[in-house]
C-alpha positions as CSV (number, residue, x, y, z in Angstrom):
1,M,0.0,0.0,0.0
2,N,1.4,3.4,-1.0
3,R,2.1,5.9,1.7
4,P,1.1,9.6,1.4
5,P,3.8,12.0,0.3
6,P,6.6,12.2,3.0
7,R,6.9,15.1,5.5
8,I,10.4,16.6,5.7
9,L,11.5,18.8,8.6
10,I,14.4,21.2,7.8
11,C,16.2,22.9,10.6
12,Y,18.7,25.7,10.7
13,L,20.0,28.3,13.3
14,V,19.6,32.0,12.9
15,R,17.3,33.6,10.3
16,N,18.9,35.1,7.2
17,S,22.2,33.3,7.9
18,G,24.1,31.0,5.6
19,H,22.5,28.0,7.4
20,H,19.1,29.5,6.6
21,A,20.0,30.0,3.0
22,A,21.1,26.4,2.7
23,A,17.9,25.1,4.3
24,R,15.8,27.1,1.9
25,A,17.8,25.8,-1.1
26,I,17.1,22.2,0.0
27,E,13.4,23.0,0.6
28,T,13.1,24.5,-2.9
29,A,14.8,21.4,-4.4
30,I,12.5,19.0,-2.6
31,K,9.4,20.9,-3.8
32,K,10.8,20.9,-7.3
33,I,11.1,17.1,-7.2
34,N,7.6,16.6,-5.8
35,P,5.4,19.6,-5.0
36,Q,3.1,17.4,-2.9
37,I,5.8,16.8,-0.3
38,E,5.1,18.7,2.9
39,T,8.0,20.6,4.3
40,R,8.7,22.7,7.4
41,C,11.8,24.9,7.4
42,L,12.5,26.6,10.8
43,D,15.0,27.9,13.2
44,L,14.8,25.1,15.8
45,L,16.2,27.2,18.7
46,E,14.0,30.2,18.0
47,T,11.0,27.8,17.7
48,T,11.6,25.9,20.9
49,H,13.5,28.4,23.1
50,P,13.0,32.0,21.6
51,T,14.6,33.7,24.6
52,W,17.7,31.5,24.4
53,S,17.8,32.1,20.7
54,A,18.0,35.8,21.2
55,I,20.7,35.4,23.9
56,V,22.8,33.1,21.7
57,Q,22.7,35.5,18.7
58,Y,23.6,38.5,20.9
59,V,26.6,36.7,22.5
60,Y,27.8,35.3,19.2
61,M,27.6,38.7,17.4
62,S,29.2,40.5,20.3
63,T,32.1,38.0,20.5
64,I,32.7,38.2,16.7
65,R,32.7,42.0,16.7
66,R,34.5,42.8,20.0
67,T,36.7,39.8,20.9
68,P,37.2,37.7,17.7
69,E,40.3,36.1,19.2
70,L,38.1,34.5,21.9
71,W,35.9,32.9,19.2
72,E,39.0,31.8,17.4
73,A,40.3,30.1,20.5
74,L,37.1,28.3,21.3
75,Y,36.1,27.3,17.8
76,D,36.8,23.6,17.1
77,N,38.9,23.5,20.2
78,L,39.6,20.0,21.7
79,W,39.8,21.3,25.3
80,F,36.6,23.3,25.0
81,D,35.0,20.2,23.6
82,W,36.2,18.2,26.7
83,L,35.1,20.9,29.1
84,T,31.6,21.1,27.7
85,R,31.0,17.4,27.1
86,W,29.0,17.1,30.3
87,I,27.0,20.3,29.7
88,R,26.0,19.8,26.1
89,P,23.8,16.8,26.7
90,L,21.8,18.9,29.1
91,V,21.3,21.7,26.6
92,Q,20.8,19.3,23.7
93,R,18.8,16.6,25.4
94,G,16.0,16.8,22.8
95,N,13.0,16.3,25.2
96,S,11.7,19.9,25.7
97,L,8.0,20.4,25.7
98,Q,8.1,22.7,22.7
99,L,10.1,20.2,20.7
100,R,7.8,17.3,21.6
101,I,4.8,19.4,20.5
102,L,6.4,20.3,17.2
103,M,7.4,16.7,16.5
104,D,4.0,15.2,17.5
105,A,2.2,17.7,15.4
106,F,4.3,17.4,12.2
107,Q,5.6,13.7,12.5
108,P,8.4,14.0,10.0
109,D,9.6,11.1,7.9
110,A,13.1,12.6,7.6
111,I,14.9,15.5,9.2
112,I,17.6,17.7,7.6
113,C,19.8,20.0,9.7
114,T,22.2,22.6,8.3
115,Q,23.7,23.5,11.6
116,A,25.3,21.4,14.3
117,H,23.2,22.5,17.3
118,P,19.8,21.4,15.9
119,F,21.5,18.3,14.5
120,A,22.6,17.3,18.1
121,V,19.2,18.2,19.6
122,L,17.3,16.2,17.1
123,T,19.7,13.3,17.3
124,A,18.9,13.0,21.0
125,Y,15.2,13.2,20.2
126,A,15.5,10.5,17.4
127,H,17.3,8.1,19.7
128,R,14.3,8.1,22.1
129,Q,11.9,7.0,19.3
130,K,10.9,3.3,18.9
131,Q,11.5,3.8,15.1
132,P,14.3,6.4,14.8
133,I,13.8,9.1,12.2
134,P,16.3,9.4,9.4
135,L,18.5,12.4,10.2
136,W,20.8,14.2,7.8
137,G,23.4,16.7,8.9
138,V,24.3,19.0,6.0
139,V,27.7,20.7,6.7
140,T,27.7,24.2,5.2
141,D,31.5,24.9,5.5
142,F,34.4,23.2,3.6
143,L,35.8,21.8,6.9
144,P,33.4,20.5,9.5
145,H,34.2,21.3,13.2
146,R,34.2,18.7,15.9
147,F,30.8,19.7,17.3
148,W,29.2,18.0,14.3
149,Y,30.0,14.7,15.9
150,V,27.2,12.7,17.4
151,P,27.4,8.9,18.3
152,P,27.1,6.9,15.0
153,H,23.8,5.3,14.2
154,E,22.4,3.7,11.1
155,H,19.7,6.4,10.8
156,I,22.2,9.3,10.9
157,H,23.9,10.6,7.8
158,Y,26.2,13.5,6.9
159,V,26.5,15.6,3.7
160,V,29.8,17.3,3.1
161,P,31.3,19.3,0.2
162,T,34.8,17.7,-0.3
163,A,36.8,14.5,0.3
164,T,38.8,16.5,2.8
165,A,35.7,17.0,4.8
166,V,35.0,13.3,4.7
167,Q,38.4,12.6,6.1
168,R,37.8,15.1,8.9
169,L,34.6,13.5,10.0
170,M,36.1,10.0,9.8
171,I,39.0,11.2,12.1
172,L,36.3,12.4,14.5
173,G,34.8,8.9,14.5
174,I,32.0,9.0,11.9
175,P,31.9,5.8,9.6
176,G,32.7,6.6,6.0
177,E,29.6,4.9,4.7
178,R,27.4,7.4,6.5
179,I,29.1,10.4,4.8
180,H,27.9,11.7,1.4
181,T,30.0,14.1,-0.7
182,L,27.3,16.1,-2.4
183,G,28.3,19.7,-1.8
184,I,26.9,22.8,-0.1
185,P,23.3,23.5,-1.1
186,T,22.8,26.7,-3.1
187,R,20.0,28.3,-5.2
188,A,21.4,27.2,-8.5
189,D,17.8,27.4,-9.9
190,V,18.3,31.2,-10.1
191,L,21.1,30.7,-12.6
192,A,19.2,28.1,-14.6
193,K,16.2,30.4,-14.9
194,H,18.3,33.3,-16.3
195,K,21.0,31.2,-18.0
196,W,21.3,33.4,-21.1
197,T,20.7,36.9,-19.6
198,I,23.2,36.7,-16.7
199,T,26.6,37.2,-18.2
200,R,30.0,39.0,-17.6
201,E,30.0,40.5,-21.1
202,N,28.4,43.9,-20.4
203,G,31.4,45.6,-18.6
204,R,33.5,44.4,-15.8
205,R,32.2,44.4,-12.2
206,V,33.9,43.9,-8.9
207,L,31.5,42.7,-6.3
208,V,32.1,43.5,-2.6
209,M,30.1,41.4,-0.2
210,G,30.1,41.0,3.6
211,G,27.7,38.1,4.2
212,S,24.1,38.5,5.2
213,R,25.1,40.9,8.0
214,G,27.6,42.9,6.0
215,L,30.4,42.2,8.5
216,G,33.0,41.6,5.8
217,A,32.3,44.7,3.7
218,R,33.9,47.8,5.2
219,Y,33.7,51.4,3.9
220,A,37.5,51.7,4.1
221,T,37.8,48.5,2.0
222,I,35.6,50.0,-0.7
223,R,37.5,53.3,-0.7
224,H,40.8,51.4,-1.2
225,L,39.2,49.4,-4.0
226,D,38.2,52.7,-5.7
227,R,41.9,53.6,-6.0
228,S,42.5,50.9,-8.5
229,T,43.5,52.2,-12.0
230,A,41.4,49.5,-13.8
231,D,38.1,50.2,-15.4
232,F,35.2,48.5,-13.6
233,T,31.9,49.1,-11.8
234,I,31.9,48.5,-8.0
235,D,28.9,46.4,-7.0
236,V,28.3,46.4,-3.2
237,V,26.0,44.1,-1.3
238,T,25.7,45.4,2.3
239,G,23.3,42.7,3.6
240,T,21.5,43.9,6.7
241,N,24.2,46.4,7.5
242,R,22.1,49.5,7.2
243,R,24.8,51.8,8.6
244,L,27.2,50.9,5.8
245,R,24.5,51.2,3.1
246,K,23.5,54.6,4.3
247,K,27.2,55.8,4.4
248,L,27.8,54.6,0.9
249,V,24.7,56.2,-0.5
250,A,25.7,59.5,1.1
251,A,29.2,59.3,-0.3
252,R,28.5,57.7,-3.7
253,H,29.4,60.9,-5.6
254,K,33.0,60.7,-4.1
255,F,33.9,57.5,-5.9
256,K,35.7,57.7,-9.3
257,H,34.4,54.3,-10.3
258,P,30.7,53.8,-11.0
259,I,29.1,52.2,-7.9
260,R,25.9,50.2,-7.3
261,I,24.8,49.8,-3.7
262,R,22.4,47.0,-2.7
263,G,21.1,45.9,0.7
264,Y,20.0,42.4,1.5
265,V,19.5,40.4,-1.8
266,Q,17.9,37.0,-2.3
267,D,19.5,36.2,-5.7
268,T,23.2,36.5,-4.7
269,M,24.3,34.0,-7.3
270,A,22.8,36.1,-10.1
271,V,24.8,39.1,-8.8
272,M,28.0,36.9,-8.5
273,R,27.5,35.6,-12.1
274,R,27.8,39.2,-13.4
275,A,31.0,39.9,-11.5
276,S,34.5,39.3,-12.7
277,L,35.8,39.2,-9.1
278,L,34.4,38.9,-5.6
279,I,35.9,40.7,-2.6
280,G,34.7,39.7,0.8
281,K,34.7,37.1,3.6
282,P,34.5,33.4,2.9
283,G,31.3,32.3,4.6
284,G,30.3,28.8,3.7
285,L,27.3,29.8,1.5
286,T,29.1,32.8,0.0
287,S,32.1,30.5,-0.9
288,A,29.8,27.8,-2.3
289,E,27.9,30.2,-4.4
290,A,31.1,31.8,-5.7
291,M,32.4,28.4,-6.7
292,A,29.2,27.4,-8.3
293,T,29.2,30.5,-10.4
294,G,32.9,30.4,-11.2
295,T,33.6,33.7,-9.5
296,P,37.3,34.2,-8.3
297,M,37.6,35.6,-4.8
298,L,39.8,38.1,-3.0
299,I,39.5,37.3,0.7
300,I,40.1,40.0,3.2
301,R,39.8,39.6,7.0
302,P,38.0,36.2,7.2
303,L,36.0,35.8,10.5
304,P,37.6,33.6,13.1
305,G,36.7,30.0,13.2
306,Q,35.0,28.4,10.2
307,E,36.0,31.0,7.7
308,R,39.7,30.3,8.4
309,G,39.1,26.8,7.1
310,N,37.2,28.0,4.1
311,T,40.0,30.4,3.3
312,E,42.6,27.6,3.4
313,M,40.5,25.4,1.1
314,L,39.8,28.0,-1.5
315,V,43.4,29.3,-1.6
316,R,44.7,25.8,-1.8
317,H,42.5,25.0,-4.8
318,G,43.6,28.2,-6.6
319,A,40.1,29.7,-6.6
320,A,40.9,32.6,-4.2
321,I,43.7,34.9,-3.0
322,H,44.0,35.9,0.6
323,L,45.0,39.5,1.3
324,D,46.0,40.8,4.8
325,R,45.6,44.5,4.2
326,D,43.1,46.7,2.4
327,R,45.8,48.9,1.0
328,D,47.0,46.0,-1.2
329,L,43.6,45.9,-3.0
330,P,44.2,48.5,-5.8
331,A,47.4,46.9,-7.1
332,V,46.1,43.3,-6.8
333,V,42.7,44.1,-8.5
334,S,44.3,46.0,-11.3
335,S,46.8,43.2,-11.9
336,L,44.1,40.5,-11.9
337,L,41.8,42.4,-14.3
338,A,44.8,43.0,-16.6
339,N,45.7,39.3,-16.6
340,T,42.7,37.7,-18.2
341,K,44.5,34.3,-18.4
342,L,45.1,34.2,-14.6
343,L,41.5,35.4,-13.9
344,N,40.1,32.7,-16.2
345,L,42.2,30.1,-14.5
346,M,40.9,31.1,-11.1
347,A,37.4,30.9,-12.4
348,D,38.0,27.4,-13.8
349,R,39.4,26.3,-10.4
350,A,36.3,27.8,-8.7
351,R,34.0,25.9,-11.0
352,A,35.9,22.6,-10.4
353,L,35.4,23.1,-6.7
354,G,31.8,24.2,-6.9
355,K,28.7,21.9,-6.9
356,P,25.8,23.9,-8.3
357,D,23.5,20.8,-8.2
358,A,24.2,20.1,-4.6
359,A,20.7,21.1,-3.3
360,H,19.0,18.8,-5.9
361,E,21.4,15.9,-5.1
362,I,20.8,16.3,-1.4
363,A,17.0,16.4,-1.8
364,R,17.1,13.4,-4.2
365,T,19.3,11.3,-1.8
366,V,17.2,12.1,1.3
367,L,13.9,11.3,-0.5
368,A,15.3,8.0,-2.0
369,A,16.2,6.8,1.6
370,I,12.5,7.1,2.7
371,P,10.5,4.0,2.3
372,T,7.6,4.5,-0.2
373,E,5.5,1.6,1.0
374,T,4.2,0.7,4.4
375,P,6.1,-2.3,5.8
376,T,4.3,-5.6,5.9
377,P,3.5,-6.7,9.5
């Protein structure tokens, strides 16, 4: 007897973050495969513990902005892992009333998590069920940190972008057969929809991005970029950084290069596809989108923690250059734009690392693992 269309729960952490964008990309891909599938895409911490969610976001953003060296020291730290191993099960025990209400009401056939905290919480919940729910942890950085580790189980799977990430998880104790190298999910459907209209032929553009919160795009960086002698348009995406956007709009007449200023955009891949070069920080989704669109990167001031690993991976593969100082930008940008052969080589290396079909492959793999028939008693 055929079962009704499956229900898929997709969980992330922090709205309008890279984790959120990855979750939305997977949800879109699932709906494209079968529009009848019921999905719920939500910030698990905000849904079950809204007060704690606000506190966590405030502490994280404050740490990144004011004491990034502290975050650098704690991120993926073996000693921090050891010190918190007795506390994390209490925070991630997966039996809160709000979580039970959510799960009882929705009754998912599979769960996908794009961040380690909801993955750990729902792993604890799934272990308590008589029939454990298939659970997929989708890593949205090129190198997974140790807090992705949960005790191995036949119903628990991981999705990672590279063979290096597979090796990292295996070192942490995850069986290789539970790890799938499918990539970081992005909205590649945007490019497919505008395949012939989004090109780099109509003048050169240098894109400056700072992530969804605009942390990596600084006014001083853009002013240094404007000193380049090359001919291009500056395309700035400020994200939710309203202060930066307001400052740029007020000073736009002071730039010698044409400048276009955008706030938060949904179709970032379309904006990247028009750019000859991307300047910014290597967040997991930003990096994956740049690789999928074949956009070379100039990385300046990566955030501590996960972005250090992304920087190492992108530079090692020849898809990016890491600069330590803003004042080096004019010379490097002018040199790259004058050296078409090198820029094209970086673009080819980016495309080789990118996986534009990752969201579809993840959706297809998750759905294929769900039984389509009710088991015979």
